[in-house]
C-alpha positions as CSV (number, residue, x, y, z in Angstrom):
1,M,150.2,-0.1,38.1
2,S,147.3,-0.7,35.4
3,R,144.1,-2.2,36.3
4,N,145.1,-4.7,33.6
5,G,148.3,-5.3,35.3
6,V,150.4,-3.7,32.6
7,L,153.5,-2.6,33.8
8,L,155.6,-1.7,30.6
9,Q,154.5,0.0,27.2
10,V,156.1,0.2,23.9
11,E,154.2,1.8,21.9
12,G,155.3,2.3,18.3
13,V,159.1,2.8,18.9
14,S,161.5,4.4,16.2
15,K,165.4,4.9,16.6
16,S,167.6,6.6,14.0
17,F,171.1,7.4,14.1
18,G,171.3,9.5,11.0
19,A,170.2,7.1,7.5
20,L,170.4,4.3,9.9
21,A,167.1,3.0,11.2
22,A,167.9,0.8,14.6
23,L,163.6,0.0,15.2
24,T,161.4,0.8,13.8
25,N,157.8,1.0,15.0
26,V,158.1,-1.5,17.3
27,S,155.3,-2.5,20.4
28,L,155.1,-4.1,22.9
29,T,153.3,-5.0,26.2
30,V,154.9,-6.8,29.6
31,H,152.3,-7.5,32.3
32,A,153.5,-7.2,36.3
33,R,155.3,-11.0,37.1
34,E,155.8,-11.8,33.3
35,V,159.3,-12.9,32.4
36,V,159.6,-11.9,28.3
37,S,162.5,-12.1,26.6
38,V,163.5,-10.2,22.9
39,I,166.1,-12.3,20.7
40,G,166.9,-11.7,17.3
41,P,170.4,-11.9,15.1
42,N,173.0,-9.4,15.9
43,G,172.2,-5.6,15.1
44,A,168.2,-6.6,15.0
45,G,167.8,-4.1,17.2
46,K,167.2,-5.4,20.8
47,S,170.2,-3.6,22.8
48,T,169.0,0.1,21.5
49,L,165.5,-1.2,22.7
50,F,166.8,-1.6,25.9
51,N,168.4,1.9,25.7
52,V,165.6,4.0,24.7
53,I,163.0,1.8,27.6
54,T,165.9,2.8,30.0
55,G,166.5,6.9,28.9
56,L,169.9,6.2,27.6
57,H,168.2,6.7,24.2
58,G,166.0,9.0,23.1
59,A,163.2,7.7,20.8
60,T,162.8,9.1,17.5
61,R,159.1,8.0,17.3
62,G,157.0,6.4,19.7
63,R,156.7,6.1,23.6
64,V,157.4,4.0,26.4
65,I,155.1,4.2,29.4
66,F,156.4,2.4,32.9
67,D,153.6,1.2,35.5
68,G,151.4,4.3,34.4
69,Q,153.9,7.1,33.3
70,V,155.3,8.4,30.6
71,I,159.2,8.0,30.6
72,T,160.2,8.8,27.2
73,G,162.7,11.2,27.4
74,R,163.4,11.0,30.8
75,A,167.3,10.3,32.4
76,P,168.3,6.6,33.2
77,E,168.3,7.9,36.7
78,A,164.8,9.6,37.0
79,V,163.4,6.0,34.9
80,N,165.8,3.9,38.2
81,R,164.1,5.3,40.6
82,L,160.7,4.9,39.5
83,G,161.7,1.5,39.9
84,L,163.3,0.0,36.5
85,A,167.0,-1.3,36.7
86,K,169.2,-2.6,34.1
87,T,172.3,-5.1,34.2
88,F,174.6,-5.0,31.0
89,Q,176.4,-7.1,28.8
90,I,179.4,-6.4,29.9
91,T,179.7,-6.8,33.4
92,N,179.6,-3.1,35.2
93,V,180.8,-3.5,38.8
94,F,183.1,-1.7,40.9
95,P,186.6,-3.7,40.6
96,G,188.3,-2.0,43.2
97,I,186.2,-2.5,45.9
98,S,184.4,-5.6,48.0
99,V,181.8,-7.4,47.0
100,Y,179.6,-6.8,50.3
101,E,180.5,-2.8,49.1
102,N,179.3,-2.8,45.7
103,V,175.9,-3.5,46.9
104,R,176.1,-1.1,50.4
105,V,176.8,1.5,47.0
106,A,173.4,0.4,45.4
107,A,171.6,0.0,48.0
108,Q,172.3,3.5,49.3
109,S,171.3,5.5,46.3
110,R,167.9,4.1,47.3
111,A,168.0,5.6,50.9
112,P,166.6,8.8,52.2
113,E,168.9,11.9,51.3
114,A,170.4,12.1,54.8
115,G,171.0,7.9,54.3
116,R,173.2,8.9,51.2
117,L,175.0,11.7,51.9
118,A,176.4,9.9,55.6
119,S,177.4,7.1,53.0
120,L,180.2,6.2,55.9
121,W,177.4,5.2,58.0
122,R,176.4,1.6,58.8
123,R,172.4,1.8,58.3
124,P,170.7,-1.3,59.3
125,D,168.5,-2.1,56.9
126,V,171.0,-1.2,54.1
127,E,173.1,-4.0,55.5
128,G,169.9,-6.4,55.8
129,T,169.4,-5.6,52.3
130,V,173.3,-6.6,51.4
131,M,173.4,-9.7,53.4
132,E,169.6,-10.8,51.9
133,L,171.1,-10.9,48.4
134,L,174.4,-12.1,49.0
135,T,173.1,-15.0,50.4
136,A,170.7,-15.2,47.8
137,F,173.2,-15.6,44.7
138,G,176.0,-17.4,46.8
139,L,178.4,-14.6,47.8
140,E,178.2,-13.8,51.2
141,G,181.2,-16.3,51.7
142,R,182.9,-13.6,49.3
143,R,181.5,-10.5,51.2
144,D,185.2,-9.4,52.0
145,E,186.9,-10.2,48.5
146,T,187.3,-7.1,46.2
147,A,185.3,-7.6,43.1
148,R,187.8,-8.2,40.6
149,N,189.2,-11.0,41.9
150,L,185.6,-12.8,41.3
151,S,184.8,-15.6,38.4
152,H,183.3,-14.1,35.6
153,G,180.5,-16.0,36.4
154,E,180.3,-14.6,40.3
155,Q,180.6,-10.7,39.0
156,R,177.8,-11.7,36.6
157,Y,175.9,-12.6,40.1
158,L,177.0,-9.6,41.4
159,E,175.8,-6.9,39.0
160,I,172.4,-8.4,39.3
161,C,172.8,-7.6,43.2
162,L,173.6,-4.2,42.4
163,A,170.3,-3.8,39.8
164,L,168.2,-5.6,42.9
165,A,169.6,-3.5,45.8
166,T,168.0,-0.4,43.7
167,K,164.4,-2.2,45.1
168,P,163.2,-2.3,40.7
169,T,160.4,-3.5,40.1
170,L,160.8,-4.2,36.4
171,L,164.7,-5.6,36.0
172,L,166.5,-5.6,32.5
173,L,168.9,-7.9,32.1
174,D,171.3,-7.8,29.1
175,E,173.0,-10.9,28.2
176,P,173.0,-12.3,31.9
177,T,174.6,-15.5,31.3
178,A,177.4,-14.6,28.8
179,G,180.6,-16.0,28.7
180,M,179.5,-18.9,31.2
181,T,180.3,-22.2,31.3
182,P,177.0,-24.3,30.4
183,G,176.2,-25.5,34.1
184,E,176.6,-22.3,35.3
185,T,174.3,-20.8,32.3
186,K,171.8,-23.4,33.9
187,E,172.4,-22.9,37.4
188,A,171.7,-18.8,36.8
189,T,168.6,-19.8,35.0
190,A,167.0,-21.3,37.5
191,L,168.0,-18.7,39.9
192,I,167.1,-15.7,38.1
193,R,163.6,-17.3,37.6
194,R,163.7,-18.4,41.4
195,M,164.4,-15.1,42.5
196,A,161.8,-13.4,40.0
197,L,159.0,-14.9,41.3
198,A,160.4,-15.0,45.1
199,R,160.7,-11.3,44.8
200,G,157.4,-10.9,42.7
201,L,159.8,-9.2,40.0
202,T,159.0,-8.3,35.9
203,L,161.8,-9.1,34.2
204,L,162.8,-8.4,30.6
205,L,165.9,-10.0,29.0
206,I,168.4,-10.4,26.1
207,E,170.0,-13.4,25.9
208,H,171.5,-15.3,22.8
209,D,171.4,-19.2,24.4
210,M,168.1,-20.4,23.0
211,S,168.0,-22.6,26.4
212,V,168.1,-20.1,28.7
213,V,165.4,-18.2,26.3
214,M,163.1,-21.4,26.5
215,G,163.5,-22.4,29.7
216,I,162.7,-19.1,31.6
217,S,160.3,-17.5,29.0
218,D,156.9,-16.6,29.5
219,R,156.7,-14.7,26.1
220,I,159.2,-14.4,23.3
221,A,159.3,-10.8,21.3
222,V,161.8,-11.1,18.4
223,L,163.5,-8.5,16.1
224,H,164.7,-8.2,12.6
225,F,166.2,-5.5,10.9
226,G,164.6,-3.3,13.4
227,E,161.4,-4.5,13.2
228,K,159.6,-6.3,15.4
229,I,158.9,-10.1,13.1
230,A,157.1,-12.4,15.8
231,E,155.8,-12.7,19.8
232,G,154.1,-15.2,21.6
233,P,154.7,-18.2,23.9
234,P,158.1,-20.7,23.7
235,E,156.3,-22.9,21.9
236,A,155.3,-20.9,19.3
237,I,158.2,-18.8,18.8
238,R,160.3,-22.3,18.3
239,S,158.5,-23.6,15.4
240,D,157.5,-19.7,13.7
241,P,158.6,-19.6,10.3
242,R,159.5,-16.3,10.1
243,V,162.4,-16.8,13.4
244,I,163.7,-19.9,12.0
245,E,164.4,-17.8,8.4
246,A,165.4,-15.3,10.7
247,Y,168.1,-17.3,12.1
248,L,169.3,-19.0,9.4
249,G,173.0,-17.8,8.6
250,G,174.3,-17.8,12.0
251,A,172.0,-16.6,15.0
252,D,173.1,-14.7,17.7
């Protein structure tokens, strides 16, 4: 990590799909152990930014630096091995296997090569990681349940467990509370924040629910039509006239 504590730098990133400019000269700095949210109306470029950071999309211009290394153009698997993990807006778990096996597969992916090849073996270190995560998210009692039988909220928690099992230093959360009830959302927000503090994680998230954004974020970046129009602490963003205007007519 750089001496000034910067973990992620997005430098002048633009991304075009044909004639469509999805991102235009977007820059963002995330420091270690910060919680930074990216918000903006539908089509603002939030998911595209995440996809460029994680290697799912290449950048048309600009670069992304993670933990001192330029990762622009690297494959998602290579980016993940450096310590960057992402959850998805649509729940992305293995529905046909147990909760326990879901997390074990993810944890095993970061084990040494011999451990990955011997996937049927029970490794004590992997088992310890799995049960620690399941317990942290209240899923230990559901460990033998097939993942498809979990409630929506439990599946969202399981997906976060899968991402954490790869032992990231930076976790990107795409709509972590999407589809949750207000009670589940409040619980999830507190749990995610507590988990980040306990593990020394850095979080970068996209979230529609402004109560979540304002309650969890150290800083907020606002995108509109692919450009960053504002950045700052929650109290500044809440009253920023550019942000208010961008949300008029229906915010996401």
